[in-house]
DOPA-183120 format. One record per atom (N, C-alpha, C): residue in three letters; z negated, x negated, y. Coordinates in pm, whole numbers, padded with zeros to 5 digits, always signed. Layout:
N
ALAZXY...
END
This chain:
315
UNK-14698-13123+11959UNK-14554-13128+11933UNK-14530-13116+11783UNK-14427-13042+11744UNK-14401-13017+11603UNK-14374-13145+11525UNK-14418-13145+11399UNK-14402-13263+11313UNK-14256-13301+11297UNK-14169-13201+11283UNK-14026-13229+11264UNK-13968-13303+11384UNK-14012-13267+11504UNK-13963-13335+11624UNK-14017-13478+11629UNK-14145-13495+11602UNK-14204-13629+11604UNK-14138-13720+11500UNK-14114-13665+11380UNK-14049-13743+11275UNK-13906-13776+11314UNK-13838-13683+11377UNK-13702-13708+11423UNK-13698-13817+11529UNK-13793-13813+11623UNK-13800-13915+11727UNK-13830-14052+11667UNK-13919-14055+11567UNK-13952-14182+11501UNK-13831-14243+11432UNK-13753-14159+11364UNK-13630-14208+11299UNK-13529-14256+11403UNK-13521-14186+11515UNK-13429-14226+11621UNK-13470-14360+11681UNK-13600-14381+11698UNK-13648-14509+11751UNK-13616-14623+11655UNK-13630-14598+11525UNK-13597-14700+11425UNK-13448-14732+11429UNK-13365-14627+11440UNK-13220-14649+11449UNK-13186-14727+11575UNK-13247-14691+11688UNK-13220-14761+11813UNK-13260-14908+11808UNK-13373-14937+11743UNK-13418-15075+11732UNK-13318-15159+11651UNK-13258-15098+11549UNK-13161-15169+11466UNK-13025-15177+11535UNK-12983-15068+11598UNK-12854-15069+11669UNK-12854-15165+11787UNK-12967-15178+11853UNK-12972-15263+11971UNK-12935-15407+11944UNK-12946-15448+11817UNK-12914-15586+11780UNK-12767-15618+11805UNK-12680-15517+11797UNK-12537-15545+11809UNK-12500-15599+11946UNK-12583-15572+12047UNK-12553-15623+12181UNK-12574-15773+12190UNK-12646-15830+12094UNK-12669-15974+12094UNK-12557-16052+12026UNK-12485-15988+11934UNK-12383-16059+11856UNK-12280-16131+11943UNK-12221-16067+12044UNK-12123-16138+12126UNK-12185-16255+12203UNK-12314-16245+12235UNK-12381-16353+12307UNK-12412-16470+12213UNK-12447-16438+12089UNK-12477-16542+11990UNK-12350-16613+11945UNK-12238-16540+11940UNK-12110-16596+11895UNK-12004-16580+12004UNK-12022-16644+12120UNK-11927-16627+12230UNK-11790-16687+12203UNK-11781-16777+12104UNK-11654-16842+12073UNK-11568-16759+11978UNK-11619-16644+11934UNK-11541-16553+11850UNK-11501-16431+11933UNK-11377-16386+11913UNK-11326-16274+11991UNK-11392-16143+11947UNK-11387-16040+12033UNK-11441-15909+11994UNK-11378-15856+11866UNK-11247-15881+11848UNK-11180-15833+11727UNK-11233-15906+11604UNK-11253-16038+11615UNK-11307-16114+11502UNK-11449-16067+11467UNK-11530-16043+11568UNK-11666-15995+11545UNK-11664-15859+11476UNK-11573-15774+11520UNK-11563-15639+11464UNK-11520-15645+11318UNK-11415-15721+11290UNK-11364-15731+11153UNK-11468-15792+11060UNK-11535-15898+11104UNK-11636-15961+11021UNK-11751-15868+10987UNK-11802-15799+11089UNK-11914-15708+11066UNK-11877-15596+10971UNK-11760-15537+10992UNK-11726-15417+10915UNK-11670-15447+10778UNK-11614-15566+10758UNK-11581-15607+10622UNK-11709-15621+10540UNK-11810-15683+10601UNK-11939-15697+10534UNK-12001-15560+10508UNK-11990-15471+10606UNK-12041-15334+10592UNK-11973-15263+10475UNK-11842-15280+10464UNK-11768-15216+10356UNK-11806-15268+10219UNK-11815-15401+10206UNK-11848-15461+10076UNK-11988-15421+10032UNK-12085-15432+10123UNK-12223-15398+10088UNK-12238-15249+10058UNK-12167-15166+10132UNK-12173-15022+10108UNK-12116-14987+09971UNK-12005-15051+09935UNK-11944-15025+09805UNK-12038-15063+09691UNK-12108-15176+09708UNK-12204-15219+09605UNK-12318-15119+09592UNK-12372-15075+09705UNK-12485-14983+09704UNK-12445-14842+09660UNK-12317-14810+09677UNK-12269-14676+09643UNK-12227-14664+09498UNK-12212-14777+09431UNK-12157-14778+09295UNK-12233-14687+09199UNK-12365-14690+09205UNK-12445-14610+09112UNK-12440-14460+09143UNK-12398-14424+09263UNK-12392-14283+09304UNK-12250-14227+09300UNK-12153-14312+09279UNK-12014-14273+09294UNK-11972-14162+09198UNK-12020-14167+09076UNK-11979-14067+08976UNK-12016-13926+09019UNK-12132-13909+09080UNK-12174-13776+09124UNK-12114-13738+09259UNK-12082-13838+09341UNK-12028-13810+09474UNK-11879-13778+09472UNK-11805-13844+09388UNK-11659-13834+09391UNK-11607-13691+09385UNK-11658-13603+09296UNK-11605-13466+09290UNK-11628-13386+09418UNK-11723-13428+09501UNK-11755-13353+09622UNK-11675-13398+09744UNK-11590-13496+09726UNK-11513-13550+09837UNK-11366-13515+09824UNK-11316-13437+09919UNK-11176-13399+09921UNK-11102-13466+10035UNK-10978-13424+10055UNK-10896-13483+10161UNK-10960-13465+10298UNK-11022-13348+10319UNK-11085-13321+10448UNK-11200-13417+10476UNK-11280-13445+10373UNK-11393-13537+10390UNK-11345-13679+10419UNK-11242-13723+10346UNK-11192-13858+10368UNK-11128-13872+10506UNK-11064-13766+10552UNK-11008-13767+10688UNK-11119-13779+10791UNK-11228-13704+10769UNK-11342-13713+10859UNK-11406-13850+10858UNK-11418-13910+10741UNK-11475-14044+10729UNK-11388-14147+10800UNK-11256-14129+10791UNK-11164-14221+10861UNK-11184-14212+11012UNK-11194-14089+11062UNK-11216-14069+11205UNK-11347-14132+11251UNK-11453-14110+11174UNK-11584-14164+11210UNK-11588-14316+11201UNK-11513-14373+11106UNK-11510-14519+11094UNK-11448-14584+11217UNK-11355-14513+11280UNK-11291-14565+11401UNK-11380-14546+11523UNK-11418-14420+11550UNK-11492-14391+11673UNK-11632-14451+11675UNK-11699-14454+11560UNK-11835-14503+11557UNK-11848-14649+11523UNK-11741-14710+11476UNK-11751-14848+11431UNK-11646-14939+11495UNK-11524-14935+11446UNK-11424-15034+11487UNK-11389-15028+11636UNK-11342-14912+11681UNK-11303-14900+11822UNK-11423-14923+11913UNK-11534-14861+11877UNK-11656-14874+11959UNK-11700-15020+11971UNK-11705-15091+11859UNK-11760-15226+11861UNK-11667-15325+11931UNK-11535-15309+11914UNK-11441-15397+11985UNK-11458-15382+12135UNK-11463-15257+12183UNK-11482-15232+12326UNK-11616-15285+12374UNK-11721-15261+12295UNK-11854-15305+12336UNK-11865-15457+12338UNK-11810-15523+12236UNK-11818-15669+12229UNK-11747-15733+12348UNK-11630-15679+12385UNK-11559-15732+12502UNK-11640-15708+12628UNK-11701-15591+12638UNK-11781-15557+12756UNK-11901-15651+12770UNK-11968-15680+12659UNK-12085-15768+12662UNK-12045-15909+12705UNK-11930-15958+12655UNK-11886-16093+12686UNK-11838-16107+12830UNK-11793-15999+12892UNK-11736-16009+13026UNK-11822-15945+13135UNK-11896-15840+13102UNK-11978-15772+13202UNK-12127-15795+13181UNK-12164-15852+13066UNK-12305-15878+13038UNK-12369-15772+12950UNK-12468-15814+12872UNK-12533-15723+12779UNK-12611-15613+12847UNK-12680-15645+12958UNK-12761-15544+13026UNK-12674-15433+13083UNK-12567-15471+13154UNK-12479-15370+13213UNK-12412-15285+13106UNK-12366-15349+12999UNK-12297-15276+12892UNK-12391-15178+12823UNK-12512-15222+12794UNK-12607-15135+12725UNK-12647-15017+12812UNK-12653-15037+12942UNK-12692-14927+13030UNK-12580-14825+13046UNK-12455-14870+13046UNK-12343-14776+13054UNK-12334-14695+12925UNK-12345-14763+12812UNK-12344-14692+12685UNK-12466-14600+12676UNK-12566-14630+12756UNK-12684-14544+12762UNK-12655-14405+12815UNK-12536-14383+12869UNK-12498-14249+12914UNK-12459-14158+12798UNK-12450-14214+12678UNK-12417-14132+12561UNK-12508-14009+12549UNK-12640-14023+12570UNK-12726-13905+12561UNK-12684-13792+12654UNK-12639-13828+12773UNK-12597-13726+12870UNK-12472-13655+12820UNK-12373-13733+12774UNK-12248-13675+12727UNK-12272-13585+12606UNK-12347-13634+12509UNK-12372-13557+12387UNK-12451-13430+12418UNK-12551-13441+12503UNK-12632-13324+12537UNK-12549-13218+12607UNK-12461-13259+12697UNK-12377-13162+12767UNK-12282-13091+12671UNK-12226-13166+12577UNK-12138-13104+12477UNK-12217-13008+12390UNK-12341-13045+12356UNK-12424-12961+12270UNK-12459-12828+12335UNK-12450-12820+12466UNK-12482-12695+12536UNK-12385-12583+12499UNK-12271-12619+12441UNK-12175-12517+12399UNK-12218-12448+12271UNK-12312-12508+12198UNK-12360-12445+12075UNK-12437-12318+12108UNK-12419-12211+12030UNK-12484-12083+12058UNK-12637-12092+12065UNK-12696-12180+11984UNK-12842-12188+11977UNK-12903-12284+12079UNK-12821-12345+12164UNK-12871-12444+12257UNK-12962-12380+12362UNK-13060-12458+12409UNK-13146-12409+12516UNK-13069-12416+12647UNK-13106-12338+12748UNK-13033-12334+12875UNK-13030-12471+12944UNK-12923-12495+13017UNK-12906-12622+13086UNK-13019-12649+13184UNK-13071-12546+13248UNK-13174-12566+13349UNK-13299-12634+13292UNK-13325-12615+13163UNK-13441-12678+13101UNK-13417-12827+13073UNK-13290-12866+13069UNK-13256-13005+13039UNK-13220-13087+13163UNK-13202-13020+13275UNK-13159-13090+13396UNK-13252-13205+13436UNK-13385-13188+13433UNK-13471-13302+13469UNK-13449-13424+13379UNK-13436-13400+13248UNK-13414-13510+13155UNK-13279-13577+13180UNK-13176-13496+13201UNK-13043-13552+13226UNK-13041-13630+13358UNK-13110-13577+13458UNK-13114-13645+13588UNK-13180-13782+13576UNK-13284-13791+13496UNK-13352-13919+13477UNK-13263-14018+13402UNK-13189-13970+13302UNK-13098-14058+13228UNK-12989-14113+13319UNK-12931-14025+13400UNK-12827-14068+13493UNK-12883-14164+13596UNK-13005-14137+13643UNK-13067-14226+13742UNK-13089-14365+13684UNK-13127-14370+13556UNK-13151-14499+13494UNK-13027-14587+13493UNK-12912-14526+13467UNK-12786-14602+13467UNK-12743-14637+13609UNK-12758-14541+13700UNK-12717-14562+13839UNK-12795-14676+13903UNK-12922-14689+13868UNK-13008-14792+13928UNK-12954-14933+13909UNK-12888-14955+13795UNK-12843-15092+13767UNK-12692-15107+13760UNK-12618-14997+13771UNK-12473-15005+13761UNK-12412-15099+13862UNK-12458-15090+13987UNK-12401-15173+14092UNK-12436-15320+14074UNK-12546-15348+14002UNK-12593-15485+13985UNK-12501-15567+13895UNK-12427-15499+13809UNK-12345-15570+13711UNK-12238-15657+13776UNK-12171-15603+13879UNK-12061-15677+13941UNK-12110-15802+14015UNK-12236-15801+14056UNK-12290-15916+14129UNK-12387-15997+14043UNK-12385-15972+13912UNK-12482-16035+13824UNK-12461-16186+13817UNK-12570-16259+13823UNK-12564-16405+13810UNK-12574-16448+13664UNK-12598-16352+13576UNK-12612-16383+13433UNK-12477-16392+13363UNK-12370-16348+13430UNK-12237-16347+13369UNK-12148-16446+13442UNK-12082-16535+13369UNK-12003-16641+13430UNK-11855-16607+13438UNK-11819-16480+13431UNK-11679-16439+13439UNK-11645-16398+13582UNK-11515-16383+13608UNK-11471-16343+13742UNK-11502-16196+13768UNK-11493-16159+13895UNK-11520-16020+13933UNK-11423-15926+13863UNK-11295-15968+13851UNK-11195-15884+13785UNK-11228-15863+13638UNK-11269-15970+13571UNK-11303-15958+13429UNK-11429-15874+13410UNK-11523-15885+13504UNK-11643-15802+13494UNK-11608-15655+13510UNK-11515-15627+13600UNK-11473-15488+13619UNK-11404-15436+13493UNK-11318-15519+13433UNK-11252-15480+13308UNK-11356-15460+13198UNK-11457-15545+13197UNK-11564-15529+13099UNK-11639-15398+13116UNK-11661-15358+13240UNK-11728-15230+13266UNK-11642-15114+13219UNK-11511-15124+13238UNK-11421-15018+13190UNK-11425-15009+13038UNK-11432-15123+12971UNK-11444-15122+12825UNK-11577-15062+12782UNK-11681-15087+12860UNK-11811-15027+12828UNK-11804-14875+12837UNK-11732-14824+12936UNK-11714-14679+12947UNK-11629-14626+12832UNK-11532-14706+12787UNK-11454-14667+12670UNK-11541-14660+12546UNK-11632-14756+12532UNK-11727-14754+12421UNK-11818-14631+12429UNK-11854-14594+12551UNK-11935-14474+12573UNK-11866-14350+12519UNK-11739-14333+12552UNK-11664-14216+12505UNK-11646-14219+12354UNK-11619-14337+12299UNK-11598-14350+12155UNK-11724-14315+12077UNK-11838-14367+12122UNK-11962-14341+12049UNK-12009-14198+12068UNK-11981-14140+12183UNK-12016-13999+12205UNK-11940-13911+12107UNK-11811-13940+12090UNK-11730-13862+11996UNK-11783-13878+11854UNK-11822-14001+11819UNK-11878-14024+11685UNK-12007-13946+11664UNK-12096-13951+11760UNK-12226-13885+11746UNK-12210-13735+11727UNK-12120-13675+11804UNK-12099-13530+11796UNK-12036-13492+11663UNK-11929-13561+11625UNK-11859-13528+11502UNK-11944-13558+11379UNK-12018-13668+11382UNK-12102-13703+11268UNK-12212-13599+11248UNK-12271-13552+11357UNK-12375-13450+11348UNK-12320-13322+11285UNK-12199-13287+11320UNK-12139-13165+11266UNK-12101-13181+11119UNK-12059-13301+11082UNK-12027-13325+10941UNK-12153-13319+10855UNK-12262-13374+10905UNK-12388-13370+10830UNK-12437-13227+10811UNK-12417-13145+10914UNK-12457-13003+10903UNK-12366-12929+10805UNK-12240-12970+10799UNK-12142-12905+10712UNK-12162-12942+10565UNK-12213-13062+10540UNK-12229-13111+10402UNK-12375-13149+10373UNK-12464-13051+10365UNK-12605-13081+10336UNK-12628-13135+10195UNK-12526-13122+10108UNK-12540-13172+09971UNK-12524-13323+09962UNK-12480-13386+10071UNK-12466-13532+10076UNK-12575-13586+10167UNK-12657-13677+10115UNK-12768-13729+10195UNK-12717-13815+10310UNK-12802-13833+10410UNK-12764-13916+10523UNK-12736-14059+10482UNK-12812-14110+10385UNK-12791-14246+10335UNK-12656-14258+10265UNK-12622-14158+10182UNK-12494-14159+10112UNK-12378-14149+10211UNK-12395-14065+10312UNK-12289-14049+10413UNK-12267-14179+10489UNK-12375-14250+10519UNK-12365-14379+10586UNK-12287-14479+10501UNK-12314-14481+10370UNK-12243-14572+10281UNK-12096-14535+10268UNK-12065-14406+10265UNK-11926-14361+10258UNK-11849-14404+10383UNK-11912-14391+10499UNK-11849-14437+10622UNK-11828-14588+10615UNK-11924-14658+10555UNK-11911-14803+10541UNK-11793-14844+10456UNK-11773-14774+10344UNK-11659-14804+10257UNK-11528-14782+10331UNK-11517-14668+10401UNK-11395-14640+10477UNK-11374-14742+10588UNK-11481-14779+10656UNK-11471-14878+10763UNK-11424-15012+10708UNK-11475-15050+10592UNK-11433-15175+10531UNK-11286-15174+10495UNK-11237-15060+10444UNK-11095-15049+10409UNK-11007-15061+10533UNK-11047-14994+10642UNK-10969-15002+10766UNK-10972-15145+10821UNK-11086-15212+10807UNK-11098-15349+10857UNK-11003-15445+10787UNK-10971-15417+10660UNK-10878-15503+10588UNK-10743-15510+10658UNK-10700-15398+10714UNK-10572-15394+10785UNK-10576-15484+10908UNK-10694-15500+10967UNK-10707-15577+11090UNK-10726-15726+11067UNK-10746-15768+10941UNK-10767-15910+10913UNK-10648-15995+10958UNK-10523-15962+10918UNK-10410-16044+10965UNK-10391-16037+11115UNK-10419-15921+11175UNK-10408-15907+11321UNK-10508-16000+11389UNK-10630-16001+11337UNK-10733-16088+11394UNK-10695-16235+11380UNK-10637-16271+11265UNK-10599-16410+11241UNK-10488-16454+11337UNK-10389-16368+11355UNK-10276-16403+11442UNK-10317-16404+11589UNK-10415-16320+11624UNK-10457-16312+11764UNK-10557-16421+11802UNK-10612-16490+11702UNK-10713-16592+11729UNK-10651-16712+11800UNK-10718-16758+11904UNK-10668-16872+11982UNK-10757-16995+11966UNK-10863-16983+11887UNK-10956-17094+11870UNK-10973-17129+11723UNK-11003-17256+11700UNK-11042-17299+11566UNK-11193-17323+11567UNK-11257-17296+11456UNK-11402-17306+11451UNK-11445-17402+11340UNK-11544-17486+11367UNK-11596-17575+11262UNK-11669-17494+11156UNK-11696-17558+11043UNK-11759-17489+10931UNK-11893-17428+10969UNK-11968-17500+11052UNK-12099-17450+11092UNK-12092-17318+11167UNK-11989-17303+11249UNK-11974-17178+11325UNK-11932-17064+11233UNK-11851-17095+11132UNK-11813-16991+11036UNK-11933-16946+10955UNK-12024-17037+10926UNK-12146-17000+10855UNK-12230-16906+10942UNK-12239-16940+11070UNK-12313-16853+11162UNK-12246-16717+11173UNK-12113-16718+11176UNK-12037-16593+11183UNK-12065-16505+11061UNK-12065-16567+10943UNK-12090-16491+10820UNK-12232-16435+10818UNK-12328-16515+10863UNK-12468-16470+10864UNK-12487-16354+10961UNK-12429-16364+11079UNK-12441-16257+11179UNK-12372-16130+11129UNK-12253-16146+11070UNK-12179-16030+11018UNK-12259-15957+10911UNK-12316-16033+10817UNK-12395-15971+10710UNK-12521-15906+10765UNK-12585-15974+10861UNK-12706-15918+10921UNK-12680-15788+10994UNK-12571-15784+11070UNK-12535-15661+11141UNK-12499-15550+11044UNK-12430-15586+10936UNK-12390-15485+10838UNK-12511-15418+10775UNK-12609-15499+10738UNK-12728-15444+10671UNK-12818-15370+10770UNK-12849-15434+10881UNK-12949-15378+10972UNK-12891-15268+11062UNK-12784-15300+11134UNK-12731-15203+11230UNK-12649-15093+11164UNK-12566-15130+11067UNK-12474-15032+11009UNK-12540-14949+10899UNK-12587-15013+10793UNK-12640-14938+10678UNK-12774-14872+10711UNK-12872-14954+10752UNK-13005-14899+10779UNK-13008-14816+10908UNK-12947-14869+11014UNK-12947-14797+11141UNK-12880-14661+11130UNK-12765-14656+11064UNK-12694-14529+11048UNK-12771-14432+10960UNK-12840-14485+10858UNK-12919-14398+10770UNK-13033-14332+10847UNK-13101-14410+10930UNK-13208-14354+11014UNK-13151-14249+11109UNK-13033-14279+11166UNK-12975-14185+11261UNK-12931-14056+11193UNK-12877-14066+11074UNK-12837-13945+11002UNK-12958-13856+10973UNK-13071-13918+10945UNK-13195-13841+10925UNK-13233-13771+11055UNK-13221-13843+11166UNK-13250-13783+11296UNK-13160-13663+11322UNK-13032-13677+11290UNK-12935-13570+11317UNK-12966-13444+11239UNK-13033-13459+11124UNK-13068-13341+11045UNK-13205-13284+11082UNK-13286-13363+11147UNK-13418-13316+11188UNK-13417-13250+11325UNK-13326-13294+11411UNK-13326-13248+11550UNK-13197-13176+11585UNK-13203-13078+11676UNK-13079-13017+11726UNK-13000-13120+11805UNK-12869-13103+11813UNK-12784-13204+11875UNK-12820-13229+12021UNK-12862-13124+12094UNK-12896-13141+12234UNK-13019-13230+12252UNK-13106-13237+12152UNK-13221-13327+12156UNK-13187-13461+12093UNK-13115-13459+11982UNK-13077-13585+11916UNK-12994-13672+12010UNK-12910-13608+12092UNK-12830-13683+12187UNK-12915-13767+12280UNK-13025-13711+12327UNK-13115-13786+12415UNK-13180-13904+12343UNK-13195-13893+12212UNK-13262-13998+12136UNK-13180-14127+12129UNK-13050-14116+12156UNK-12965-14235+12152UNK-13009-14338+12256UNK-13089-14293+12351UNK-13135-14382+12457UNK-13220-14497+12400UNK-13275-14479+12280UNK-13353-14587+12220UNK-13266-14710+12194UNK-13138-14690+12164UNK-13048-14804+12146UNK-13040-14884+12276UNK-13029-14813+12387UNK-13020-14879+12517UNK-13148-14956+12548UNK-13262-14893+12524UNK-13390-14958+12553UNK-13405-15088+12474UNK-13378-15080+12345UNK-13393-15200+12262UNK-13286-15304+12294UNK-13165-15260+12327UNK-13060-15354+12364UNK-13100-15432+12489UNK-13160-15364+12585UNK-13208-15431+12706UNK-13318-15531+12673UNK-13412-15490+12590UNK-13522-15580+12552UNK-13468-15705+12484UNK-13376-15687+12389UNK-13319-15802+12318UNK-13240-15892+12414UNK-13170-15831+12508UNK-13093-15909+12606UNK-13185-15993+12692UNK-13296-15935+12736UNK-13391-16010+12819UNK-13453-16125+12740UNK-13485-16101+12614UNK-13542-16206+12529UNK-13441-16319+12510UNK-13315-16283+12485UNK-13210-16383+12464UNK-13189-16467+12589UNK-13194-16402+12705UNK-13173-16472+12832UNK-13301-16536+12886UNK-13411-16521+12813UNK-13540-16579+12851UNK-13580-16539+12993UNK-13575-16411+13019UNK-13613-16362+13152UNK-13680-16227+13142UNK-13753-16193+13248UNK-13811-16061+13258UNK-13709-15968+13322UNK-13718-15839+13296UNK-13626-15746+13364UNK-13651-15745+13513UNK-13546-15724+13589UNK-13563-15709+13733UNK-13633-15577+13761UNK-13673-15558+13884UNK-13739-15432+13921UNK-13648-15314+13893UNK-13520-15330+13925UNK-13424-15221+13904UNK-13409-15191+13755UNK-13397-15295+13674UNK-13384-15274+13529UNK-13510-15211+13471UNK-13626-15253+13520UNK-13750-15193+13474UNK-13759-15046+13508UNK-13719-15011+13630UNK-13719-14870+13670UNK-13619-14790+13587UNK-13507-14851+13553UNK-13408-14782+13470UNK-13465-14748+13334UNK-13537-14842+13274UNK-13599-14818+13143UNK-13701-14705+13152UNK-13781-14707+13257UNK-13882-14601+13276UNK-13814-14465+13289UNK-13707-14458+13366UNK-13634-14332+13384UNK-13581-14280+13251UNK-13524-14368+13171UNK-13466-14326+13044UNK-13573-14276+12946UNK-13684-14348+12938UNK-13792-14305+12850UNK-13852-14173+12897UNK-13866-14157+13027UNK-13917-14031+13081UNK-13822-13916+13049UNK-13692-13944+13052UNK-13594-13842+13017UNK-13609-13796+12873UNK-13636-13890+12782UNK-13658-13855+12641UNK-13779-13764+12626UNK-13888-13799+12694UNK-14011-13720+12685UNK-13988-13578+12736UNK-13921-13565+12851UNK-13896-13433+12907UNK-13805-13350+12817UNK-13705-13413+12758UNK-13613-13341+12670UNK-13686-13293+12544UNK-13771-13379+12488UNK-13847-13339+12368UNK-13941-13224+12400UNK-14004-13227+12515UNK-14095-13119+12554UNK-14019-12988+12573UNK-13899-12997+12630UNK-13819-12876+12651UNK-13784-12810+12519UNK-13751-12890+12419UNK-13716-12836+12287UNK-13839-12792+12209UNK-13953-12850+12241UNK-14076-12814+12170UNK-14136-12682+12220UNK-14076-12626+12323UNK-14130-12502+12380UNK-14108-12383+12289UNK-14028-12403+12182UNK-14006-12294+12087UNK-13877-12220+12111UNK-13796-12264+12209UNK-13671-12194+12238UNK-13561-12233+12143UNK-13582-12345+12072UNK-13473-12398+11988UNK-13523-12419+11847UNK-13449-12373+11749UNK-13484-12397+11609UNK-13443-12535+11568UNK-13518-12593+11478UNK-13488-12726+11429UNK-13459-12719+11281UNK-13349-12778+11241UNK-13312-12775+11100UNK-13395-12874+11023UNK-13413-12846+10895UNK-13493-12935+10811UNK-13411-13052+10764UNK-13478-13163+10728UNK-13407-13283+10684UNK-13382-13279+10535UNK-13342-13397+10482UNK-13310-13408+10340UNK-13434-13384+10255
END
């Protein structure tokens, strides 16, 4: 298998391992609303990104016009704020396993959209991989409504599943648009682009601070606020800054139809973290789902390694 593909897969696995952590945040802080979790994480993301971007700002500023800032605003919503609010609500009401598996359909959505690209390989070569990804989600989808791991009502679990599907659409849009922006602006590194998205996300989060305060129905002791701050900072550094940087590298190493399949690593790691948090082994169905998803990644990588698809070089 070509080195560029292997390196791209390795970066995707690193991104997935870091992104998977976000599925634990609502479970660790169940007394904070999805909106509070979102605002806290992305304010921290914005502040840390601004600090890290300071030394590069002088050279970056002339290369950013109205079009770039508009794109960054769009990506900050679809890939961060909207996505995380929907996901956090889904995890709290439908469970981390069910939510991560639904969001695991992102590879299917992104790959299908990528088929419209002129250089994409034929759909027939990707059908086995797509079928395995869909099978992985189908295997456990029905289990969510009857899950004993979630203490919410059937109605709330159903609403949580709908929010998970909303998160799926939001993140799919982010993945597609972000990949195209990176291809359009090769003069901006993936790390710099991640920090720019962070700054924009932090600015948008400021608008939501009063909304979050007015919508809050609980008071929290000082200890819980300390935990909230620690989790927010941890997510900002690991999932947002580092995770996005690894993913941007993947997007430049792999064609979108293959990179889309790599998003499945987020699902795999999210499931692993959920099982560890709940102190349980995966059920037979969940185990089969993981196997199906990993097999789908392998088949997709092999299809692209056949030489039918060119791979762009990274930074």
